[in-house]
N, C-alpha and C positions, 0 to 999 in steps of 0.2 A: 051419254049424259054426263058422266063423271068429268070428261074433259072440260066441258063449258062452265060446269060449277067451280072448277079449280081456278080457271082462268077468268072467268068473270067475277072474281072475287070482289071486286070494288062494290058489287051489289048488296054485299053483306053489310056495309056501313051506311047508315041513313044520315046524312050531313045536316046540322042543326043551325049552328050560327058561327059567325066569325068571332074568335074571342082574343084574337092577337094579331098584330102585323109588325113585320120587321124588314129590314132591307133584304132579308133572303126570301120573302113571300109571305104566305098568310097562314095562319092556324084556325082550324075550325073545330068545334066541338062535335061529335057524332055518336050515334048508337051502333054498336056492334050487335046486329040482330041475331047473330048466332049464340052469343053469350049474354045478351042483355046487358053488357057493360057500357058504361060511358067512356069514350076515349077522345084524344085530341088528335087531330091528323094535321101534320105539317107539310104543306106544299113548299118544296124548294125549288126555286126558279133558276133557269139557266144555270145549271151547276158549272158547266164546262167552260163558261167564258173567261174565267181566271182559273189558272191551274192552282194558284195558292189557295183559292176558296174550295176548290174541288178536293184539294187535299185535306183542308179542314173538316170538310164533311165526311170524307171517307174515314179519317181518324175518329171523329165522334161516333160515326155508326159502328164501327169497329170496336172501339173501346166500350160502348154500351152494351154490346153483344158479348163481350168477354167478361165485363164486370157486373154480374147480376147479384144483386144485394138489396135487402130491403130498405136501406138508406140511399141507394142510387135510383134516378128515374129509369124506367124500363120501355125499351121499344118492344112493342107487342108484334108489330108486323111492318113490313114494307111492300107496298104493292109493286107487282111486277110490271115493268115498262112494257109497252106493246112490241117494241123491238129492241133487240140487244144491242144493234149498232148505233141507232138513231136517236135515242131519247135525249131529252135536255133537262126534264124536271123530275123529281121523286116525291113520293107521298109516304111519309113516314108516320106510322100510327103508334102513338105514346099512350101510356095510362093518363087519364085525366087529372089533373090536380087542380084545386080551386083557386090558388093565389100563389104569391111568392114572398118571401121573407121581408123584402122590401116593403111590400103593401101591408104585410102583418105589423111591422115596426110603425108604419106611419099612420095605421087606422087603429091600433089598439094601445090606449094608455093604461089598460087594466090588467096586463100581463102580471103574474104571480111569480114568487121565487121558484115555485115548482115548475111553471113553464120554462123559466131561464135554464134550469137544470135539465129538464128533459130535451130542450132545443139542444143544448151544448153536448149532451151525452149522444144524441143521434148524430150530430156532426162529426164528433170524434169517431164514432163506431163506423161510419162511412169512410172516414179518412183513414182510418186503420186498414180498412178492407183495400182501398185504393193504394196505400202506400206498400201494402204487402204485396202487391201486384206489380211493384216497381214503377208506379206511374206516378207523376206530379201533377196535380190538377192545374196550377199555375194561375186561375182566374176565379178564386173563390170570392164572392161577394153576395151581399143580400138578394140581389136580383137573379143570381144563379142557384138560388135554393128554393125549391118549390114547396108549398105548404098547403095542407088541408085543414079544414075546421077541428078536426080531431088532434090536431097538434102534431100530426105526421109532417116530418121535414124529408125531402129528397134532394140530394146534389145532382144538378144537371149541367149541361154545357161543357162538353170535354173538347170543344175545338181547339183550345190552347194547350190542352194536356200534352205531357211527353211521357215516353217511356224510357226509363234510365237503364241502358246496358253499360255494363263495366268497362265495355272498350269503346264506347262512344265519347269522343271528346265533348266535354260540357260547352265549349264555345259553339259548337254547331246548335246545340241545345237552345240557345238564348238569342240567335241571332234575329228572330221575329217577334220579340217579346213586347207585347203591347198591351198587358193587361192593365186594369183600372188602378190609377196611381194610389188612391186612398188606401187600398187594403194590400199595398205592396210592401215587403219586408225591407228593411233599412238596407240590407246587403244587396237589394237590387237597384236601390236608388242611385247608386254610383257604381254600378259592376265592381262591387268592393272584393268579393272573394272570388278566387279562381274556381272553386269547386262549389256549386250550389247544392243544397241537400233538401229534403222533404220539410224541413223546419221553415221553409218559405210558407208552405200551406197551413202551418200551425200558426204563424203571424197573422195570416188573413183570417183564421178562424177566431183568434184573439180580438182582432179588430171588430168581427161581426157580433162577438158576444159582447163587447163594450156598448155597441150601438143598441143592442138589446135592451141593455140595463139602462141606457139614458134616453133612448129615442133619436139620438143623433149620431150621424158619423163621428169616430174618435179623432181621426187624423184628416180633414179634408184639405190636402195640400193643393195650392194653386199651381205649382210647379215643383221640381225636384228640390230645389234648395228649400222652398218653403216647407215641403213635406219633411225634409230633415229637421228644419227648425222646430216643427211642431212635435214631432217625434221626441227630440232632445228636451222641449219645455216640459213633458211629461216624466220621461224617464231620466233626465239629467244628462250631462255629457258622458259619452262613453269612456271606459277607463282607458289609459294609455296603452294598456296591453291589447284591448279590442281594436283601438285604433291602429296600432302598429301591424295588426293581422290584415288590414285593408290594403287591397291591391293598387286601387285607383288612386294614383298621386293626388289629383285635384280634390278628390273627396276627403282624403287623409289630410291634406293642408286645410281644408275647409273646417274639418271636425276639430283638428289642433288648434286652430286659432280662433275657435269659437269661445266667447266669454264663458267660464266655468258656470254649469247650471247644477242646481240641486235637484234630485229626483222630487216630485210631488207625490206624497203619500197616497196610494189608491184608495185609502178610507176618506181622504178629503175630497178625492175626484168623484168617487162614487158612495157618497155618504149612506146610502140606505141598503147597500148590497150586503148579502150574506158574506162574512168574513172568509169562510172557506172558498167562496166562488173568486173573492178578489185575490186570495193566495195563488189559485191555479192561473187566474187571469194574468197575474204579475209573471209567472213562470212562462207563459205562452208568448207574452210580449218582452222576452228578454232581447235587449238589443244584439248581443251575440248569438247567433244561431246555434252555437254548440250548448248554450244555455236553456234552450227551449226543450221541453220534453218532447218525445215522440207522441204519436197519438195513442199507442199503447200504454205508455206510461202515465199519459194524462187520464186516462181512462180508470187507471188504479189510484187516481187522487182520492184523498179523503172525501172531497166534495160529493163523489158519487157513490159513497158506500152503501147508502139504502137502495140504489137502483143498479149498480154495476152488476154484470153477470157474465162471465167469460163464455159461457154457452151461446149467448147472443152476440158475441163480438168475434164473428170468425175472420180468419186470415185468409187471403186469397192465394191462388197459385200464382207465381210470377209469370207475367205475360211473356210469350213465346217471342223470340228474336225475329223469326221468320215471318209472323204476322205483320211485323213493322218494317220489313225490309225496304218497303217504298220510301221511307225517309231517309234512306241513306244513300239514295242515288238519284240522279236527275230524271225526271219522269215527264212523259209527255201526256197530253190530253186524251190520247187513244189508251195508253197505258191505264190511266186513272178511270176512264170510263169502264174498261174491263174489269178493274178492281172493284169499283163500286157494284157493277152488274154481279160480280162474284159474291159480295156481301149480301146482295138482296137474295140472292138464290139461298142463302142460309135460311130464309123464311119460307121457302118453297122446297121441301125435301125431295120431291119426286123428281123437280127439274134438276136440282143439285147433283142427284144420282146420274142422270143423263148427261149432265154437263161434265162430271168428274169421269164417266165412261166414253165421253166423247160421241154419244149416240143423239145429241140433240140436234133438231134441224135448225141452223143459225138464221137462215134467211126468212124463216116464218115469223108472220105477224099474228100475236096471239090475240084472241078476241077478248082482251082483257077490259075491265071496266073503266080505264083510265080516261077514256074520252066522256064518258059519261060524268066521270068525277070532275073533269076539267071544266064542263059546262056549269055544274054546280058551283064549283068555287068561283067561276067567273061571275056568275050571277050575284052570288052573295057578296062578292068584293065590290061590285058595282053599286049594289044597294048600301053596302057599308059605307063606300066612299061617300055616298049622298047623304048619309046619316039617316037614312029613312027607317032602318031597324036597330034603333038603340038597343044595346044589350039589356036584358030584363034585370030589373034592380039587384037580384041576389047574385047577380053575375059580373059585377062591376070590375072586380078587382082580379080577374082571370088572367093568369100568365102562363107562360109555358117554356119549355127548354128553348133557350134564347139565344141560339147561335147566331151571331151577326154576319153569317157568311156571306 
């Protein structure tokens, strides 16, 4: 009997409704009948169509397993595919969050100074954990931060994240960099510096915090040049010293020939904000990455005096190089299928043991509940597409880990 309960695991989730749809597939809310918890199940379709997408999915599920922290979204479970060699889709079970920061900013004009402070505190606390693991997130923006009505935030979408190993040339690190321009640090707007630092994430958090304060994106650039223009409109022209350290000749010339701009005082730009908040924001939005505080330094800022607590701000163990060996070599579809399967087994301890001991029977088709799941998802998708089951009103703003794999 045990065998069937272990592998018929999909039956423990009662799927309720579609709450999100992206290029990767569909997200449904569900009830975990074993724990009574509400969860979100993300179905990721045709993973192996493009090796780059599959790599991104592998990277994300790996990092979310390794980075367990209250301010980072958690994968609760990944359903076992019916066959190790054949599977195309995976079903990832996340904790359910009600909304995301983009929706929160759009929908609330009544946020208080306490909200702003608590939001920024959580983001920096999560970021400290990520950075001490030697990981750069590289795509922080309001849509990649999930939110609950109790003001809890969680960072998600690690599909663009990278692990920094001291011997990895940073050039490799940035070849596929396509993150959202508005939250992109100036040193990324023109491949300025030869070595990037975690300060790129601090810049993004600064942009998000400014957006919380005003309800509008701070630097909504239409292209790279416009992006640099609006950044320097606020911060003023960078110092000759900062410009001299830029590697990219075109960017260097552009900034040197730009008419001199004076910085706009943050108190003018954000007239109603707490002066301490603005002092920290100004540090986070320093044009030169070396002038930005680390997440840990930012947490020690006087702005957080009444809520900072070192015991609640843990550091992470650095991620092991072995875990990300796949990033350093050319990898085939078969390799990546095997690696994703191996990640899924982390959520199936008995099978992982058999796998590691080499005693599992590879050709066997497990009576998994994935087929049953597939039907439920297909049914919901169809009705969702026809618009016949509009989300109940209180769930209008649901969003979820939004990998656009």
